[in-house]
N, C-alpha and C positions, 0 to 999 in steps of 0.2 A: 613349682616354674614360676616365672616373672615376666613380665610385658613390661616394655618401655615405649611410651609416646611423648615423654619431655626431651625432644629432641627428634634425631632420625628412629624409625620405627624400629626396635629391637627384641630381643626376648632371650630367654635362658636355653633356646633350641632354636637349629637353625630354620631360618624362616625360608619360604620359596621366593625367590629372585623377579619372578614375573610380576608385574603390576598389577593385574586383575586381584589374585590371590592378597596381594598386600592392602590393596582397598578395601575390600572385603573387608578384612581383618580390621585396618582402620574405623571400617564405620562401628562394627563390631564390639571394638573397645571402647567406643564414644559412649556407646549404651550396654555396659558391661552389665550383665544378669538380666537382660530385658529383652522381649522379642522384638528383631526387628522387620519388619514386613517386608515380602520379596518386591513389591512394587517399591521398596525406600531403597532396598539394594540394586533395582533397576538404575532407578534414578542417579545413585551415587556413582555407580559403575560409567552409566554412559548418560551425562549430565547434560550432552549437546543432541541426544536422540539414542533410543537404542534400536538395536538391531531384531529382526523377526526372532531369533535366537538367543534371546535376552534369555529367556526365564530357563535353557535347556545350559546357558553357560554359566549361569548362578550355580543349576545344581550341581554342575561339575566341579566348578571353582570350592564351593562347600566339602564336596566329597575330598578334596586334595588338603584343604585347611585341617580336615578331620583326622588325617594321618597325619598331619605337624603337633596340632595341639593334646591329642589324644592318640598316641602310635599304639597300635595292638587292642584299642576297643572296637565292640561292634558298635552297629549306629545307635542302637536304645539301650546300650548299656550303663550298668549306674557308673562307671567312669567317663562317658562320653561328656565331654565340656562342651562341644558343639553340637545343642540340641536343635530339633526340627520339632515344629507343630503346625497348627492351624493357622497362627499368626504369625509365622515368619521362622527367624533361625534366632537362637540367643547363646551368648557365650559365657559360660558361668565361670566365675574368677571369686577365689579365698581372698580375705583379708590380707592385705600385705602383700598380692602377687601383680599390683598396677601401681606403678610410681608416680600417675597422678593422684592415687588417693593417698600415698606417704604424705605426696607435699599437701595435698587440702589439710590431712590431719595434723601436720607440725604449724600449718599457716594458722589453723583454727586454735590450735594451742597456745602459740605465740600472742595472739589477741585476746586471750583471757588470760595469759600470765601475769600473778602481780608483782613479781620480781623484775627491773629494768634489764639486769644482766642476763636473767633467764629468756626474755620476750627477744633481746638481741641475738643470742645463741640460737634460740628456734625459728627466728627469721631467717638466718646465715644457713643453719640445716635445711629448712624448705628450700632455698635458692639452690643450695647442691644439688637437688635432685634434677636440675635441667642440665641437659647435655648441649641445648640448641634450640631454634626454634620448634615449637610443637608439632611432630607430625613432619620435620621439615624437607623430606623426601618423600612423602606420597601426597599427589595431586589430588585432591577428592572432590566430591558433589558438595550439594548446598550443607547437607547435616555435619561433614566431616568438617568443611572450610567454618562453618557457623562454632562448631567445638574448638577448632584452634584460637578462634579470634577468643572464645570464653575461657581458654587455658592461658594466653597471653595475657588479658586485662586481669585476669588472679595474680598471673607475676608481677606484673608493675604495679598493683596494689601493696604487694609483699616489700616489693621494692623499697617502693617511698616510705612505705612505714618504716623498715629497716634504717633508709636514709635519716628520716627524721629522727631517728635516734642516736645513729651517729652523729648529726649537726648538733644536738642536744649534748653530747659528750665531748663534743670538742674535736672530733676525729675527721677532718675537713678531708686530710690526706686518702683516707678510706671513701669518702662519697666521690671525691675526682676521680680514683683508680674505676670505681663502681659504675659511675655514669656517664663517662668519657664515651666508652663504646655503645651505651645505649643511645645518647642524643646522636650519634654518628649514623646509626640505623634509621632514628626517629628524628629528624632535624626539626621538626614543627611539633615535638613534644613541649609545648610549654611549661608545665611541670617539671621536668625533668630538669629543661633549660632553667628555671626559676632556681631549682636548689643547687645546680653543677655551680652555678653564678654566685650561690652564696658560699658554697663552700670555697670558690676560689677566691673570694674577697676575704673569707676567714684567713684564709692562708697568706694574705698579705698581695695576691696577684690579681690588682685592680685591673690591669689592661686586658687580661686574658678574661676574666670576669665579664667585661663590656663587650671585648669579641664574639663571646659567646651570646651574650642577649642581642648583640646586633644580627648574627645570624639567623638565631632564632626566630629575631621580626620578618627577615627576610622568607624565611622557611615559612611562616605561618602565612604571608601574602601569597606566596607562590601556590600552596597547597589549597586555600582555602579564600582568598581574596579578604580577609580581613585584616586589621590590625589588632597586634597582641593585648590580650586582657589583661585585667586591673592587678593581677599579681606578678606579671611579668612586669608592668610598668611600675608597680612598688617596688621591687627589686632593682630596678634601672635607677630610681630613684633614690634609693638610701644609698646605691654603690657610685653613680655618678654625682649626686649632689644636684639634680637639676631634671625639669621635668622631659617627659620624651614627647614631642610633639608629631603630629600626622605628617609633616614633611611638606605638605602642599602638592601631593600628587592629583595631577588632573584627572576629573572623572566626567568624561560630556558626554558619555553614550545616552543616548536619548531613550525614554521608558520602553520595556519590551512590552507586547502588546499582551494583555492578559487573557486576550481570546483568541490567543494562537493556535492553530490545529494544527495536525499533519506535518507532513515536508520533511519525515524522519530520515528519508534517504541522502535529500539534500544535506539535510542539517551534518548527518555524518560527514560527507563528503567534504563539506566545507571545514569541518572541524579537523580533520586531516590536513587540509589545505594550508590552513592557519598553523600548521606544526612548523611550516617550510618557509623560507624567505620570499618565495614567490609572490607577486601582488596576486591578490584572489577577485577577478571579475565578476561578480552576479549580473546577470543580462537577463532581460526581458522585455515583453511590450507593454506598455503603458497599463499601469494597474494590475498588474500580475502578480504584486506581493514582493517585489525585488527587495525594497526596503526595509518591510517587516522580517524577511528571512534573514537579511543581512544582520540588523539588529538583535535578532535572537542568535545568531552564529556569534557574536561578537560577545554578548553577556554570556553565553557559555563560554568561551574562552578567555577572557578577562582577566583570569586568573592568574594565566602566564605572564600578564605583562603588569607586573608592579609597580612600573614607573610611568604607568597612567595609560588611558584611555582619549586620544582626540579624532571631534568629528566638527566635520565642515562640508558644506554644499556649495558645491561649484556650478548652480543655476544662480543667475540674475547679478544683480549689481555684488552681493556678499560673496559671489563665488571669484573675485578678479584673486588671483594667485599672490598680488601683494597684502592683501587684507588677509589670506586664509594665513599665509608664512608669518604676517605680524603677531595676529590672533595665538597662532600655535606656540609661537617662540615667548609671548609673555606667560602664556598657560604654564610655560617651564621654569619659570622664574626669571627669565631676563627683563632688565630693568627699560624703561623707554630710550635711556640715555644708550644703551649699549646696545640699541639695534642699528645695523648698517642703515645709509638714505638710499643703496641702491639695491636693484633687485639683486643681481649677481651676490652682492654681500649677503641680504637678507639669506639666500639657498646655499650659501658657504656656512651662514652660523649656525642654519638646521641640520645641515649636515653634521657639522661638530658636535652639536648638541644631543644629537640621535644617534651617533656611532658606538657610546658605551651602554647605552639605555634599552629597556625591553618596552616599549610601547606598540601599543594596537591605535592603529589609524583608520577612519572609516570615511570614504570621500564618496559623496552621495551626487546623482544626477550629473555624471562624466559625459561630457559630450564628444570630446576629444582628447587622445593621447597627448599632446602638445602642452595640456592645459595641469595634466597631472605628473608629469613627468620631474617636475621640481620640488614637487611636495613628496615623494617617496622618502621615508626616513632612509639612513644610511645603514645603522648597524644591522648587524645578523640577527640580532635577539629582538628586531622589531617584525611586525605584521601590519599587512594594509589591506583592506578590505573597499572592493571598488562595486559600486552601485551604477548601470548604466543601460540604453537601450541598445548597445552596441556590444558587441563580444569584444572590440578595441584589441583587433589582433596585431596592432603595429608597437602595444607597449611589450616590450624585451621580456619574456619569460613570465610571462603573466598568466594564469592558469582562469581559463573561463568556465563558467556553470552557467548555464542557461536555467531558468525556472521554468517551467512546465507547466500547462494547465492544470487547476486543481483538480483532483480525483473525487469521484461523484461523493465517494465517503467521506473525504475531507469536507466538500463545501456541504454537505449535511452537516457536520459536526459543526462548523461555522457557525451557519444558518441557525442552526439552534441553540448555539452559545448566545447569539447576539438575540434572536426573536423570541427564545424560550423552547423548551419542550416541548410544553403543552401544545403550543400552537403549531409547532411541527407534529407533532402527535394526531393532532385534530384533523388535519388536511394534508396528510403525504403524499396523494396523489398531486394536490396542487402545488404543492413544495417542488415535488420532484419535476414540473412543469416550470415553475419560476427559474431555478437550477439548471433544466436546460438551455433555456432562455440567456442564462449568463453566461453559458459556453464556458464555465472551467475559470471566468477571470476572477479574482479575488475580490479587487473593490465592487466589482458589480454583485456579489454574493452579498460583501457587506454592505453595500446601500440600499440593496432589496429587504435585507432583514431589518435593518434600522427604521426605512420607511414605515415597517410593520410596527416595531415598537413605537413610533413615533404616532400613528393612527390605530389604536387598538379596535377601532370598527371596520379598519381595513380587513376584509378576508383574503387568506391567499388565494384564493382562484380568481376574486377580483383584479390583485396585482398580475396573477399569469396571464388574467385576459387584456388586461394593459401593455404590457411587454411584447405580447404577440402582434398587435398593431405595430408595423413597422414606420409609421407615421411619427405615431406618439412615444413607441416603446423606451427611447431614448430620453424622451423629459421626463418618465418614469425613474430613471436611476440619477437622481439629483436629491442628496441630502445633506444640509449645512453646505459646508464647503467643501465635498465631496461628491465629483460628478465624474460619470464617466464621459462623456461627451467634451467636456474639458481637459481631462487626460488625453484623448485619442488627439484631438486638435492640438496638445501642445505637442503631441511628437510628430504630428503632421508639419508643425510650423518649424521643425528642425532641416526638412526636405526644402529641396530646389524648387520653385514654381513648376517646373518640366518633371519631375516626380513626381508631385502632385496630381498633375494633370495626365498623366501617363497612369496613376493608379487609380485616377477618378474612373476611367477608361475602363481598364478591366475588371473595378467594383462594376460598371454599367454592363457587364457582360452576364455577371449573375452564376458564374460556375470557373471551376479550375479552368488554368490556363496552360499550354505548354510553349514554351519559347516560340516555337516555329506559329502559334494562334496567336499569340502578343505579339509579334514583328506583324503576321496580316492586319490585326485591329488596330496596333500604331501607325501603320506604314513607315516602317523604319529597317533598316539593314538587321539581319539576325544577329550580328555579332554585338554590334550595340544594343539592341534590346536584352539580351543574355545577362551583359554589364549591367544594365538597369534592374533588371531583376535581381541579379544577386546583391547588390547594392540596397536594394528595398527589402529584400529578404533577410539581411545584415541589421535593418535597424526594427524588424519583425513586424514590418507591416506588410510582409507577404509570408507565406509560408514556404517552406524548403520543400523539395521534392521535385520529381521527375514534371508535376502538375503542380502550379503554384496557384494559392488559393488568397484571396484579399478576407481577412479577418471579418468575422461577422460584426462587431462593431466598428470597424476601420470602415467596412462597406456603409453600414446605415450613416455613419457621420458624412461621408463622402455625398451618398446619395441622397440625401436630407439637405443638402448644405443649397445655398447660391452661388452663381447658376447649378443646375443638374447637369451633369455630364449625359453627352449626347454620343454615339456611336457614327460615325458615316456610314451611309447603307453601303457603298460601295465595298469599301474594306470590309464590313462586316460580312454582305456576299461570299468576300473572297474566301474571308475566315470559315463561313459553314462549309462553302464547299469544301474546302480542305480537311474540315472535319470528318463530312461524309466520307469523303475520299479514302482517311485514313482507316475508317472502320472497316475496309475493305480489304485492307493490306496485312502484311505480317507484322507481329509485332503486336505489346498491348494495347496502341491505340488509345483512342478515347473512351473514359468512362460514362457511366449510368447519370453521374451529375452532372458532367461537360453536355452529353447527347441532351440531356433535358433542358439545362440552358439554351441549346442552340435552336430545340424544339419552340422552346417560348420566344426567342426571337424572332423566328422565321415566321412563327404564326402573326407575331403584332405586325413584321412589315407588309403581310399579304402576299407572302409566298408559300402557297399552297401544295402545288407539288414537292418541293422541297422539305415542309412540313411533314409530309406524310413519309418521304423516305427517312428522315431521321426520326420521326418518331419510330419507323420500325427496325432502324438499328439501334435505337435505344432499348426496345423491349427485345433484344435480340441478346444484348449484352447484360441483361437484366437476370444473372444466372441463378442470385441469391433471392431471398424475399425482400418484394422494391418495395419501399414502403413511404407514406406520406403524401404531401400534397404534389410533391411532382410525380411520383409516379400516377397520380391519378389525374392530373392535368395533362400531363404528356399523352395519357390514352387515351382522354376523352379528344383531346388536338388530333390524336393519328386519328382516330376512331372517324370523325368529321372529315379528315381528309382521304383516308380509304374511302367512304361511302362517295365522296364527290367525286372520286376516280374510275369508282365500280370495283375496287381490288378486294374481292369475297375473302381471299385468304389472309390480309391484313385487315378487315374489318374482323373477322374470326379472331385474331392475335389481340386487337386490343381489348375485345370483350372478355377473352381469358384473362387479360393485367388486369381488367377493371373488376373481375371476380375476386382476384387475389388480393386487390387492395382492400377489398369490402371485408373479406374474408381475413382478413391481420386485423381488421379493426373489430371483428367479433359479429360484425351484422350479415349474418346469417344468412337472412331471406333474401337479400340482395345479392350476397356473394353464388346463391344456388341459382337465382335467377340469369346472371350474366353467364356464370359456367354451362348453365342450361342450352342458352342459345349459342356463345362458343362449341358446345359439344355437336348441338344439332349441322353448325355449320360445317364444322371437320369432316364430319359423317358426309357430309350432301359433296364435300369435295374428295371423299376418298382417303382422308389424310390419316392413315390409321394411326401413327406416330403422336400426333397433336391432339387426337383422339383419347387415346390411352393416358396422354398428359393430364387434360383433363377430369378423366374418371379418378386419376391419383390425387386431384385435388380435392374432388367431390369426398373420396375417400375421409380426408381428414375432416371436413364438414360433418358427415357422417357420424363419426366417431365422439366430435366433440357435442352432436345431438342425442347422442344416445341409440345411433342404428350400426352397432357396432357390425353384425353381421351382415349390414348392405353395403358396409365400407369395404368389410372382407372379401364380398363376391365383384363388387367393384374392381379390386386392385387386381381380383384374379383374371377378369376381363382385361384390362390393361396389359397383364405380362401378357397375356394370348398375344394381344395386337402389337406388344414390341416384340415378340418373336416371332411374329409372322412378316414384321418388315426388317428384321435385324439391328433394332434399336439396342443394342447391349447396354449403352452405357444409361440408358431409363431404365432397362428391363433392370438392372443391377440396384440403381438404387429404389423402384419400385418393390423389387424383393426386400431389400431391406426395411421397407413401412411395413411390406405385410409381417416381415418376422416381427417387430415390436408390436404390430396389434396382434399378432397370434400369442405373444407372450402375456399381454393385457389380460387375454379371452383365457389363459390358464393353460392354452396348448404347447407347454415348450419343447417338447420332442419336435412337434411342426416348425416351432419358431427357429432352433437353432439349424434344421435343416435350410429353413428359408434363407437364413442368412449365410451359410456356408457356400451354398447356391451364388447369393449376390459376391460374397469375394469371388469366387471365382469368375463370374461376370465383369466384375469390374475390373479386375486386373486383364481379362482380356482385352476388355474395350480400350486399354491403355490409356483411359481417362482418369488423371490425379484428382482431379475434383469428385468425381464420382466415387472413387475408392476412398477418399477421405470420410465423406458421408456417410458409406457404409461400414467403415471400420468405428467410426465413432458409435451410430447405432448399435451395430452389435458389443462394441465394449461396454455399453452400457448394462446389454442384459447379462454378458461374463458379470460383469460387477456383481450384481444383483442375484446371481445366480451362484455365488460363493466362487469366482476364478477370477481374483484379483491381479494375479501374475498376469495372465495372458490380457488381461484389460489393460493393465499399465502400458504393456508393449503394444498394443492397437492404437492405443491413445498417444503414444510416443508418437509413431509413423504419422496418423491423422493430426496431429499438430504439425508436425514439420512440412505436412503436404499443403496443412492449409497458410503457413507462413508462406510458404516457395509460390504459391496459386496468387497469394494477397487477399485470400476469401476472409476477413476480416468477420465478416457474419459466423462462418464455421469455424475460424477458431476462436470467436468467443463461446459457442458452443461447445468445441472439446473441450477449453478451458476449464468450462463448468462442471464438464463430465470428471475431469481429471481432479478438480476440487471435492466432487461428492467421494471419490476412491480416498482420496487423503484423508478425509472427512471420517469416513467409516474406518478405517486401519488406526482410526486414534490419533493421525497427525493434523489436528485440524487448524493450528499455525498455517501450516504449508497449501493447508485446503483452503483458506482464507486467503492468502496470497491468489491462488489461481481464480477463488472466486470474484475478487475484487477487480481484477484485471479483464475476467468476462464483462460484469456487471459494466465496467467501463467503458468496454468496447461498444456494446450494445447499447448505452446510452448515447454515444458517439454516432451511432449508425440512425437511433432512433426506434428501436423493435423495442416499445415497450412490453408487448407480451414474452418477447423472450428473456428481457429484463426480469420478469416476474418469476419464472421459473429459475433465476440465478436468486434472487432476493429468497425463495423458498429453499435452498441449498445454504445460500449462508446463515438462515435461520437455524439449520442443521447445526452449523461449524459454530454459531455461538451459543445452541443448548450442548452440545458436547464439553464447550469450555466454562460451563457454567452460569453464561450471562443471558439469562432469563427475559432480560427486557429487551438486550439487544435482539432476541429470538424474535418478539413480541413487535418490535418494529418493523424487522423485515418482514415478517409474516404480514401484517398489516399493509405494507406497499405490495406484497404478491398477490392478498387476496383484492384491494381494490381494482388491481387491474383485472385480475381473472373475473371477478365481478363486472367491472367494464364491457367485456368481449365476451361475455358469456362462458368462458372457460368451465365446467363444470369438471373435467379432470384435473384441471390444475390447484381448483379449489379444493378437490379431493386429496390430494396431495399435502396441501399447505395445513388442512384441517389434521391431516396425520401429526404433522409435526407439530403443531397447536397441542392438539390432546397429550402429547409426550409430555411438552411442558409445563401445560397443567399438572400432569401426573406428579412429575421430580419435584415441583414447588408445592407439594401435599395438598393440589385445589383437586380434588377426585372428583367431585361432582360436575366441576367444568369439564375435565378430563373427558369422564362417560359422556356428558351433552355434543361435546363436538367430535369425538369417536362415533358415533353413533350416525352424524350427520354424513361422517366421512365415508360407511359403512353403507350408507342408505343412497348417497350420491355412486359409489360404483356400483351398487345393486341397478340403480338407475340406467347405467353406460352398458352394462353387461359386461364388465370386467370382474369377475370372481375371483381371479387372483389377488387383487387390489381389495376387493370387498373381505376377503380372509385375511389379509394383513391387518387392515383398520381393527377387525373381530380380534384378532388374537391380541392386538394393543389394548381394547375394550377391555378381552378377559384377564389380562394384566394388572388391570386397575382395578375390577371389581369381578371378585372370584366365582360370586354367586349370582351372577348378570345371565340372563338366558344367553348372552352371547354365545358360550359353548356349546349349545345348542344349532343355534344358528350357523356357526361354524362346520361344524358335522355336515351341516345340510349342504352350504357350498361347496366343500370337499366333493361331493356327488357330483356337481356341475362342472368341476375340474377335469380335464382329458387326462388319462392315465399315460 
């Protein structure tokens, strides 16, 4: 039997026509007589990701191939060619049965032959083994593709050795016949081009030889962006009788930033766009990194523009179009005497010189479309990249790409690249706070990190504290000639005085504003205000959306300027009354951030009645954990207002909110105090629903302080209260909360029963938000219990609901659960995408505690990927927060992950130490199931440890 891979896959017996068996056969032929593991076969058959049935498909495919290569032979028979074993599968071949082996034997023999004629004959026989490209009809995975390249390199080596012999024998015609089709297929192969040119020159075909060299020079530039090497230049010198000069191609691109990070999706989109003719506009706010992104994209694309790269800045005196065109034309070789004196003549000359060239033009700091239209190159082979603070919609055919905020991951990477990894690792919580203050602005991150480099004794925590001071924060973001304030002031300077004044008043409001709210604050007609808001948003001085926000640094520049903007009291009162009225109407209405700003302004202007009503509305809107200083400040102002007007129900509500604020910060004692006061007041009022809500919140504190049974009792009482008052939504959410707790306690059967009841209640209530929370919690339990498919279905439903209802907090929670599901299924890249998005959302919301759990999940994803340094970096970030808020449960989860990482890197003693700590923590919390998981991990590290006996004891505490 004979197999052929030097060309389309073939054999002396009929082969299957289906692609999978042919791919598998190609893998085995690339490693004949060697066992190929099943994992390798899966990677080769499904290089983009294998289905869950991959192992079964491989087994079936092997069975089909056996019938082809060993017809009639039993699986374990002596004549069976396709053998299986513990290490995978192997295809047995005898000498001479594979054409690649014959080629190799002939090539090796030729290389050692002493007779010149015999060497040439053997090389010719070796090349005759080829029928086309190696495995030309098989699209393989990494192993097969690497084998193809190796075979093709051997073929090229043999070809060049044969050509050298033919040239030495004066057989130029044979060389031309051999190399012309090869060079047509690989036009940038300098060695082939050099030998073909030599052969043509020897035959007296000088012009043809020079044309081969010119084409090769162009192909080399197109493919690699470099000039020809010494060998090709030497051949040109010999044939042409002159030197081959560089040709004066302009290369004006500024240096690429060595610490550029991230922006993978944006770079890919720009790379695709630069393959077309349309101008590409990279737009974003001042300091967002537009230029860095555009320059990086230009460097990556420059090899496709061998006629040069031209750069101009359109801001300031040097940005005059006449000066820019003059500089461009001179760079392209035009002499001063050839340049027209008038602008129209310059434009015509520019268009003529670019009509047949392949140029890349980078135009920076563009403020208006009319300034760049004359600068656009005319040729279809040219491309233009433009950076601007606007999308330049009036530029015909342009493709606009907005530069988003830096993700948390990218910001951390840039910070570490500049300030140093050690500094980042030493104070992870402080670094996170500095980056939060930088608000995703690349310039701010760069300056903050650079300040630390310039001041080695400055601690990151001290810088974070300075940035937290709104009066001085901007003064800290200056280093050398880089300044966030200067960048923002430059952007504001492009607006009219009326636009700046309006923007300053919106900044003074301190929260998001809809068009109707802005109209009331500014005292201007609604259509006029809508146009104004669109103009400011187009310049990235306002965020887009139903409610506009003044970006943080723009707001700080406006509020710390002189004179400080002030809101007209009459217009402000009208706007606040309208905000309150819209909280009672249909539709989405104002959000908590806008209401918090309204409460602050009402209190500042001495309107206690309005303050109280706005605070009540704000608390009612805060469906998800309400965090940060605004929650505390609004609740305190609302509490004061409620007590002044004797409103006991509102007073109880504000006490409840204050308890939640303290609980989110891990301040359990204060949280229990406020919850207790709220509970007593709600009980006195006979409010069963709110009493149950407080009990549910107290249960979380009981869980985190090791009082799990008390938490379960509180949740059961809350369920009774909700049942009595038909509060189906709260009943559903609390039943899910109890289900999660019961799973932690090891009572899985009752946990599942509780979740099934909660799903029915949530669907009955018709409350989509409640259903999202229930399905997310239940999906986590199902995932841990080995039901990934149903968990995935529930998470898909929950994510869709969270996005529809605008619950960014629950969207982030669901994404974390989806990331965990992908990671446990071995799809760690997909898991990391979900988890990174979750972390970004939590950071944006300001929920450090929830973000810490996502860091723990990211650590697991990095561990699965083999990145133990990344694993520990995420775990450090998580543990810092768990320690700050006193979350022992979260700390236990993180310790299990850390123990796994230590075990996988051979640090058995460290693994045992942290896993012991994890087991002890879960024992204190009263979570036997998690204690057992920690003990099993410990037992896997140290078989002779007492963990086995302790695990057996823990099993007795888990309900059957």
